[in-house]
C-alpha positions as CSV (number, residue, x, y, z in Angstrom):
1,M,-0.4,-0.2,-0.3
2,K,1.1,3.6,-0.8
3,K,1.8,5.8,1.9
4,A,0.9,9.2,2.6
5,E,3.2,12.3,3.2
6,K,2.0,14.7,5.4
7,C,-0.8,14.3,8.1
8,I,-4.6,14.9,6.6
9,S,-5.9,17.1,9.1
10,C,-2.5,19.2,9.9
11,G,-0.2,18.7,7.4
12,K,2.1,17.3,9.7
13,G,4.5,14.9,7.7
14,L,4.3,11.6,8.7
15,L,7.5,10.9,10.3
16,E,7.2,10.6,14.0
17,R,6.4,7.5,15.4
18,G,2.5,6.8,16.2
19,S,1.7,7.8,12.6
20,T,-0.3,5.8,10.1
21,T,-1.7,6.0,7.0
22,F,-4.9,3.7,6.1
23,K,-7.5,3.6,3.4
24,C,-10.6,5.6,3.3
25,P,-13.6,3.6,4.1
26,N,-15.3,4.6,2.0
27,C,-13.7,5.3,-1.3
28,E,-10.1,3.9,-0.4
29,E,-8.3,7.0,-1.1
30,I,-4.6,7.7,1.1
31,I,-5.3,9.4,4.5
32,G,-2.3,9.5,6.8
33,R,-2.6,10.8,10.5
34,C,0.3,12.0,12.3
35,N,-0.4,11.0,15.9
36,N,-1.3,14.8,17.4
37,C,-4.5,14.2,16.0
38,R,-4.9,11.1,16.5
39,E,-4.8,11.2,20.0
40,Q,-6.9,14.6,20.2
41,S,-9.3,13.1,17.9
42,V,-9.1,15.6,14.8
43,K,-11.5,15.4,12.1
44,Y,-10.1,14.6,9.0
45,I,-12.6,14.8,5.9
46,C,-11.2,12.9,2.6
47,I,-10.5,15.3,-0.1
48,K,-12.1,12.3,-2.7
49,C,-15.4,11.3,-0.7
50,G,-16.0,13.9,1.0
51,L,-16.0,11.1,4.4
52,I,-16.0,13.3,7.9
53,G,-13.8,10.8,10.7
54,P,-13.0,11.0,13.7
């Protein structure tokens, strides 16, 4: 699977421990999340389908 380079919520690079890359559950677009946004449950919006996630 291709890895995301930046967090979809804050734009930070995904180099830190705890960051993740996954497929959007709705359209399978690649989504990246940094550890900070994951821990704080910052919402994200898929750029392809508009799905809003925690």
